[in-house]
N, C-alpha and C positions, 0 to 999 in steps of 0.2 A: 617215044619220050616218057611212057609210062613207068618204066624201069629205072630211070635215070633217079640218082637220090641228090635232091637239091639241098644243100645244106642251109640251115637256119642262119639267121643273124648271127646268133650267140657262136656257134660254130665256126664260121667265118672270122670272126674277131679272136677267137681261140687259135684258130689256125695261123693267123696272121701274126699274132703274138708270138707263138712259138718258133715260126720260121726267123721272126726278126730277132729272136733271143739266139737261135742258132747261128744265124749269119754274124751276130755281134760276137758270140764266143769263138767261132772259127777264126774271125778277123782278130781277135786279141791274140788268139794261140799263135797265128801267123806271125803277127808283130812282134811278139815276145821272141820267138824264135829267130826272126831276122835280126832282132837287136843284138841278141846273144853271137849269132854267126858274125855280124859286122863288128862287133867287138872283137872277136876272136881273128879274123881275117886282119883286121887293123893292127892286132898285137903280132901277129906273124910277120907283117909286112914292113913293120917298123923296126 
C-alpha cells in the first residue's frame, strides 16, 4: 500500500467537478442531437 497514490481532498473535488462537467456536456450533446433527429424524422413521417 506504500506505492498507492491517495488523492488529496482538493484533487478529489477537482476530479469530481471534471467528471460532472464532462457528463453534463455529453448529455447536452446527446439531447441536442436527439432533438434534431426527432424533428427530422417527424418532418419525414408527416
